[in-house]
N, C-alpha and C positions, 0 to 999 in steps of 0.2 A: 576621134578613134585614134587609139594608140599601136603604129606602126611595131614590126619587132623589131628589137633593138640589134645594130648590128657590131659589126668591128671594122669596119673600112672608111676612111678617111671625109670621104661627103657624107654619113650617115653620123660621125662625129660631128663636121662642123652645121649639120641640120640642129644636131641635139643641141649645140651649142645657142646656138640664132634662137633656139625656139626657150631658154633658159633666161636668154638676155630677152626677149619681151616679153615674159610669163611674168619676171621679176616685181614688176611694176606693178603687177594686176591686184588689185584687192580681194576677189573673190573669182574664183574660179566655180563656173553649175558642170555638172552632170548629170548624166539622166542616168546611170548605175550604181548604187551601192560599192559595188565590185571596181570603179573606177577610180577610187577617190586613193586608195595606194596607189596601184601604179601610176596613175598622174602626177602626186607628189613623190616619188621615186624617180618619175624619167623627170622633172622639171624640178628638182629640189629645191622642191618647196614644202613646208609643214602643213599638217594634214590639216587643219583647220580654215587654212585661205580655199582650200576643195570642199566644194558641197553636195551634197546629192540633191537633188531637185526633180520630182517625177516629172514624165514627159505628157505634158499637157496644157494646153492650151484653149482660153474661149475668145481669143483676137480672130476679129472677121474680117478687120481688114485694117494691116499694121501700116502704120506711120511713123513720119519721122514726127516730134514733135521737138519746139525748142524748149532750154533748160537749161541744168547747171552746165553743160560739157560733159555730162559723163556718157560712157557710149558702153553700149553694147552687144557683142557677139555672140552671136549661136550655130553653129556647122553639126555635122554631122553628114553619113549616109544615108543614102539614099533606101538603098537593101534594107534597113533598120524598117524602114516605114511602108515600105511596098510590099504587093502579096507576092510569092514568087510564082 
């Protein structure tokens, strides 16, 4: 979830760090089609590197597995999945 852009120095530094960190990511998955363009613009990435993936899982026991050294980061806000 993206925060509102601001004009202050702290936010600009934060955005620069985000762009640097995500510049080496192959694909970013978002849980809403409406997030593709804003994420691409915020991170300075082409839209084809950001893909919509419906929020669903059937994984009942998440665990680390050995493999090729690839990593997956999934993040989001609890307020979107918890009832109000």
